[in-house]
C-alpha positions in Angstrom: 8.1 16.7 6.6 10.0 13.6 7.2 11.6 11.8 4.4 9.3 8.6 3.7 12.2 6.3 2.0 13.9 6.5 5.2 13.9 3.5 7.9 15.1 2.5 11.0 18.8 1.0 11.1 20.3 -0.3 14.6 23.5 -2.8 14.3 24.1 -4.3 17.7 27.7 -6.0 18.8 28.1 -8.0 22.3 30.7 -4.5 23.1 27.7 -1.8 21.9 25.3 -0.5 20.5 27.5 0.4 17.1 24.8 2.6 15.1 21.5 3.6 15.4 20.1 6.0 12.9 18.5 6.2 10.0 18.9 5.2 6.5 17.2 5.1 2.9 19.6 1.9 1.8 21.3 -0.4 3.1 24.1 -2.7 1.7 25.7 -6.3 3.6 27.2 -9.5 3.0 25.2 -12.5 4.0 25.4 -16.1 3.2 23.4 -15.6 0.3 26.0 -13.5 -1.5 25.3 -9.2 -1.3 22.2 -7.6 -0.6 21.0 -4.4 -0.5 17.8 -3.2 1.2 15.3 0.5 0.9 12.1 0.6 2.7 9.4 -1.4 2.4 11.7 -4.8 1.7 10.2 -8.1 2.2 10.6 -9.4 5.9 13.0 -11.6 6.0 16.2 -13.1 8.2 19.6 -13.8 6.6 23.0 -15.2 8.1 25.9 -11.4 7.9 29.2 -13.0 6.7 32.3 -10.9 7.0 32.4 -8.3 4.8 31.5 -4.4 4.6 28.0 -2.6 5.4 27.4 0.5 3.8 25.1 2.8 5.1 22.9 5.4 3.2 21.7 7.9 5.5 19.8 10.9 3.9 23.2 13.0 3.2 26.2 11.1 3.8 27.2 7.3 3.3 29.1 5.3 6.2 30.9 2.3 5.8 31.9 -0.4 8.7 33.5 -3.8 8.9 31.1 -6.5 10.1 31.9 -10.0 11.0 29.1 -12.2 10.9 25.9 -12.3 12.8 22.7 -11.9 11.1 20.2 -9.4 10.4 16.8 -9.2 10.5 15.1 -6.9 7.9 11.6 -5.8 8.2 9.0 -3.3 6.4 10.6 0.0 8.1 13.6 -1.2 10.2 17.1 -3.6 10.3 18.8 -4.3 13.1 22.1 -5.8 12.6 23.5 -8.3 15.4 27.4 -8.9 14.6 29.9 -10.3 16.1 31.9 -7.9 15.9 31.3 -4.3 13.8 34.0 -1.3 13.1 34.3 2.0 12.0 37.2 2.4 9.4 39.2 4.9 12.5 39.0 1.8 14.7 40.9 -0.4 12.0 44.4 -1.4 12.4 45.5 -1.9 8.7 48.6 -2.7 9.4 47.8 -5.8 11.6 44.7 -6.6 8.8 47.3 -6.5 6.5 49.7 -9.3 8.6 46.7 -11.3 9.1 45.6 -11.6 5.7 48.9 -12.1 4.2 49.0 -15.2 7.5 45.6 -16.6 6.2 46.6 -16.5 2.8 49.7 -18.6 3.0 48.2 -20.9 5.5 45.5 -21.9 2.4 48.3 -21.9 0.6 50.8 -24.0 2.6 47.8 -26.4 4.3 49.0 -29.2 5.7 48.0 -31.6 9.0 46.7 -29.4 11.5 46.2 -26.5 9.2 42.4 -25.8 9.7 41.4 -24.7 6.5 37.9 -23.1 7.6 38.9 -21.0 10.3 42.1 -20.0 7.9 39.2 -18.8 5.4 37.0 -17.3 7.7 40.7 -15.1 8.8 40.8 -13.9 5.6 37.6 -12.9 4.7 37.9 -10.8 8.4 41.1 -9.2 6.8 39.8 -8.3 3.6 36.7 -6.8 5.0 38.7 -4.8 7.4 41.2 -3.7 4.5 37.8 -2.8 2.4 36.7 -0.8 4.9 40.0 1.2 6.2 41.1 2.4 2.1 39.6 5.2 1.5 
């Protein structure tokens, strides 16, 4: 008998169908803050920000880095459309750490010609990658 707590979860990026399966709970970073979603959640849409998506399957928990996009939540399924989605083994930790250092330096030094919003976004993306890649 199928577990009544499970719902369909699909994560799509421009390059691929990143994830398709059944989950009992999913955690997402949105523009309104972190949210957790179970089956029968109130239908809604939300804008995603760079962060870690945690997928609670029936017997396993998976984490992925997601960089912007949006999520559509229905009672029995969730669809995530992400600009970029990466599994931990797809992340180059050294590169992510270098990006973090560069972004922090830009934010600290500021000055003319520095796009602060772009530097903040780069920092958030690198932190999401690092959070996902570290076991």
